[in-house]
Every structure is written in C-alpha cells, then in structure tokens.
N, C-alpha and C positions, 0 to 999 in steps of 0.2 A: 654515662658514656662521655668520653673525653671530647671537649669542644673541638670544632673544626679549625684547622690551620688554613689560612687563605694565602694563596700565592702572592708574592709581592708584585707591585706594578713595575714593569721593566720598560725603560725608554728605548724605543726601537728607532730605526732609520727614518728618514723623512717620509717615505711612502706610507708609514703607519699613521702619520698625522694628516697627510694630504688625501689619502684614499679612504674609501668606505669598505668595511669588511663585508664582502659579498658572500662570504660563507657563514653568515650570521643566521642561526636557526630561528631567531625571533623575527627576522625579516622574511622568512620563508625558505631559506636554504634547507635542503633535505638530502639525506643519503638514500639513494635509490637502489644500489646494489652493494653487497659486501660479501667477501669470501668467508669471514668468520668474525664473530663478536662474542666469544664464549665468556670471557671475564667481564667485559664492560661494553655496552651498546655503543655503536658508532655515533648515534645522535648526540651523545654527550660531548663529542668533539666539536660540535657546532654551537655550543652554549656560549653566549656573548659574555657571561660573567667570568670572573677570574676562577681558575680551578681551586678546589678545596681538598683537604686531606683529613680523614678521620682515622687516627691511629688505631682504634680498636673496632672499626666497623667491618663486618664480614657479611656475605650473603651465601646463598646456596652454591655459588660457583667459586667462592673463595674471597680474597681480599677485595673490598669495594674500592674501585678507583674511579676518579672523575675524569673520564676520557674514553677513548676507544682502546680496547685491549683484546687481542686474539689469544687463543691457546698456544701452548708450545708446539711448534710444528715438528713433526717426526717424519715428514716426507720432503721430497724436493719441491721447489717452487717457492712462492712468497704470497703474502696477503695483500689485498687491495680493496678499494671501495670507490664507487662513483658518487660524486656530490653534484646535485643540481643547484646552481647558484641562486641566490635570492632574486636576482635579476641579471639580464645580460650585462656584461661589462668588459672594459679594457683593463687588464690586470697590470699592477705596478710592482707587486711584491707579495711574498708569502712569509708567514711565521709558523714554523714547526715548533710547537710548544710542548716540551716533555715534563712540565712541572709535576713533581712528586713521583714521577716514574724514574726509579733509580736502578733496580736490578731487573727491570722488566720493560725498559724502553726499547723502541725499534732502533737498531744500530744505524740504519740508513733509510732515506726516503727519496722518492722522485715524484714529479708532478707532470701530468699531461692535461690537455684541454681540447675541447671540440666545441663547435657552434651547431647546436641542434634546437632551434627555437620552436619547432613544430611538435616536439615530443622527445621521448627518451632516445638516446643514441642506440643504434642497433649494431650488428656485426660489421656493417659497411661504414660506420662512422669514421670520419677523418680526424684522428687524434694527432695532436702536435705536442712534442716534448717542450715544456717550458722550464723545468728545473731538472737537470740530470741527477743521477743517484748521488746523494749528498750525505756525508757522515753526520750523525746526530750524537748528542751526549745526554746523559741522564740529568733530569731536573734543570733544564736549560731551555734557551730560545735559540733557534737557528733561523736567522732572517736571510732571505734570498731575494735579490732583485730580479724582476721579470722584464725582459726587453721584448715587448710585443705591442703593436698598435692595432691588433685585431680584436674584435669582441668575441667573448666566449660565453657559453651557457652552462657547460658541465666541466667538472674536473675529475680526473682519475688519479687517485693517490695510491702510490705503491709504497709498502713498507717491506724492508728486507731483513730477515726472512719473515719475522713475526714480531709480536710485542705490542707496546702501547704508545699512544700519543694523546696528550691531554687536550690540546686544541689545535685545530687547523684554521688559520686566519688568512684569507686571501683578499688583499687590499687592491682597490681599483676605482675606476669611475664608471658609473652606470652608462650603458649604451642605449640610445633611443634613436629610432629611425624617423627623424624629424621631417624628412622629405615626404614620407607618407602621411604623417600626422598633419602637416601644414595643408594638405590637400582636402582634409575633412572639414575645416573651418568650425571645429567644435571648441567650446570653452573647456579648459582643463586647469587642474591645479598645477601651475607652473613652478611651484616650489617643491613638488613631490620628489622624493629621492629617486623614484623610478624614472623620472624625466630629467634627472641630472641636477636638481636643486642641491645646494650645498652651503655649509657655513663658511664664512670668510674671516671674520674677526669679531671680538666681543669684549665687553668691559669686565665680565666676571663669569665664571662657570663653576663655582665651588661645589655645587651639588649635581650638576649635569650639564653636558655640552649642548650648545644650540642646535646641533645636527639632529637631536632627538625631536625637535619641533617639526621636522620634515618627514617623519616616519608615517607609514600608513595606519589607518584605523585610529581609534581613540587610545589614549594611554592606558596601560594596564594598572599602574599605581603611581604614587607620587615620584618615584624614581625614574619614571619614563617621561621625562620632559626636561626643559631648560630651567634651572633654578639657581639664583645667585645667593650669596651670603646676605646677612642683614646689613643694610647700608647704614653706617654711622656718621656719614659726612654728607654735605650738600650734593645735589645732582641726582642723576638717575642712571640705571643700567640700560644697556643696549646691545644689540648684536646686528651684524651686517650679514645678509643672506643673498646668495646668488640664485637667480632663476635658472631653470634648466635651459630655457630658450627665451630670447627677446620676445616680449609680448605686451599687450595692452590690458591693464588690470580692470576687472569689472566688479569684483566683490572680494571682501576679505573675511576670513573666518578665524577667530581666536578662541581656542578651547582651553579652559582652565581645569580640566578634569582632574579630580583628586586633590587639587590645591584649594584648601578650605581656610586655613588660618594664615596662609602665606601667599595668597594671590596678589598681583599688583593692583594698586588702586585704579590705575588707568594705563592706557597705552596710546601710542601714536606711531605713524609710519611716514618716513621720508623715502624718496625713490629717485633713481637716476638711470640714464642710459649710458653705460660705460663701455666704450669700444674695447674689443679684445686687445690686450697688451697695453692698455692706457693707464696702468697703475698696478702697484703691488698691494698685498693685503694691508701693509703698514700705511701706505700712502692713501688708501681708500678710507682709512679711519679719519684722517684729516679732511679729505674731500667730503665725506658723508655729513659732516657738521653743517655743510652749506647746501645740501640737497633740498629740493623743493618738497613741500608737504604733499603726500598722497592721501593721507587720512589724518585729520586733526585729532587732538586728544579726545579719547572716548573712555568712559568709565567701564570697569570690569567687575564681575562678581565671582563668587566662589563656585567652583565645580560646575561650570556652565559653558555652553557653546554660544559665542557671540557672533552675530552676522552683521557686517557693515557693508552697505551698498552705496553710500554717498561718498564717492571718491573724487578727488580732483582729476581733471583731464590733463595728464602729463604726456600723453602719447606713448610710444613704445619705451619700455624700461627693461633693464637687465638685473638691477640690484635694488634691494630695499634695506633701510635701517629701521629695525623694529625696536622702538623705545618702550621700556616698561617703567612706570612711575610709582614709587621710587625704586622698588626692587621686588624680588619674589620669584614665583614660579609659574610657568605656562607650559601646558602639555603639547599643544599643536598650533601651528600657524599655517593657514592655507590661503593662497592667492589664486583665485580663479580668473582666467582671462583667455584671450585669443592669442596664440603665437603668431608672430609676423616674420616674414622672410627678410 
C-alpha cells in the first residue's frame, strides 16, 4: 500500500495561535447528531492530527477519506451535524479545512452555536448564526473570524448541499463560571484547560507545545506533552503558564509519563501575581526572570508522577514560570490551590 501523504502545516490568523481548539475530539468534543456520513464518519473531522491521504485506500463505501463525507444528495436540502464542544467557550474563529477533498468537498458551509450546559439541545434550543454561508474551495483552509463574547457549548455545522470536510477547528477561550466556583472554597487544578489555564511563552517547543501540559488525564504517549530539543548550550528551558484564575498554590504535580530517556533532570517554579493588562507575552518573558521562587529545584525521574507540597508562601498568583533543567519532556503540570476573588 502506498504511504500516507500528510497535509502541510498552514499558518492561520492570530486566533489559531491564541485560542484553544474547542472542537478537538481528544479533549472530549463529540458529534451528537449528523444527517449523513456514508463515505466517512463525522468523528474524523474532530481529530486533532493533520489530515492524511492514502492514494490507494478504499473501504466498503468507496474511497477512504480522512474527514467527514456525506453521500451525493439527490434530494432538496443539505447536510448538517451538531458538535458538542470539549468545554464551554467563547469562540474567536473557525477553520474549515478541506485538505485532500478535491472533487468531493462541500462547496459552502455555515456555523451556528447555542449554549446548552445541562444537556443536548432540543427543538427549542436558541441557535445563533456565527458564520454565514461561506464559499469553500478544495484542498484548502477557510479561516473565519467570529465576533462574539458569549460562551457556547454546541455548534451546528451546515454544509451546502453535501460533500466532505477534513477538519472543523473552532478556536476560543474556555468559559468557567468562577462566581459559582469561588463560593465552594474547594482546591482545584488552577492550570487546567477547562478552568482557563493557558500557555503564554516558552524557550523552545520543538516536539510539543506547553499547552499540552494543561490537558486532562495522563498523557497517552510521548507526543502528548511539552518537549524541547536537545540543548547544546548553557542554560535551561522554560515556559510561562497562566492560571485560569488568581489563586493560592497548595501543591504541585509534575508528571513525566512516557518520557523515559528524555525527562528533565530537575525542575523549579517561579510565580507572580500579574494584574490584567500589566504586560504582553514578550514583556512577561523578561519580568519572569525576576519572579520569586514558588518551588525550589527538585529532581525528576522517568515516567512518574511527582508530588510537591513544600511551596513558598507567595500569596495569590496568576502566572508561573516552569523551569526544566536542562531540557527534555514533561507530560503534565498541575497546580492545585484555592481561587481567590
């Protein structure tokens, strides 16, 4: 069988770098309703990996395609599906990716959204149009900015009238009802993606971006974590992470799952309380060099969960600088603490 061809990485607009793909199936996004998926199941459209193409792969339904593809419609109407986002979020933009769909792509698509946190939307759901019917091209990316400051839980994707879409990526910021959470006084992982934790800046991300450190559950393999290239010069690698909410750190968890011959020898953490609007990502790099130590240098081991409870009392913090010494890979970092108003 001919080897797979992988779609090239395409640099998108700013929202693709600032936002989290909330339609990522590996984070829990799921198609809950679909009109048709005869040629290719809609779940493939939510795969976070780049689309692939096998020139000579076929299945019982025809040509195997890496994406969602409906049959050729011979009636009026159009196809659509509903996607439950991985977590509620405020959307910034969408990528309609038709990689490898050339004579079978959907000619146009539109996007609606609703907020239904207590279950799947019913016939009375309040759908809002986020992206009007937009022309698509084959083997292409169509990036559309979304102007909305409301949180959404579900998307309804329309394709006109039928055809295929390799990937649907919906970029945004996770939404969390902190007013309710603050009233519970519970300790939480304030770096979790679902609470709004995010990457800010980093020294290197050759094998994986720091945002992977914030994902739920343990890493599934060595590619599911932050890993830097082999350092051949003095110094160490680092990343700056933003907490989802200002809080007081109580304990740190560092997981090197699957990193066996390439885990860092040690790590340390600095922290600060950065007021909103008090700096850019670039300026925080310089500021972070002088942040106070939250956790002194601690040794790490291969493929293990490390728990650290002896932290410095710095009061409320909003950001940490996670230093790995000298380089390597880490699967997850969790900072448990109490959010403060």
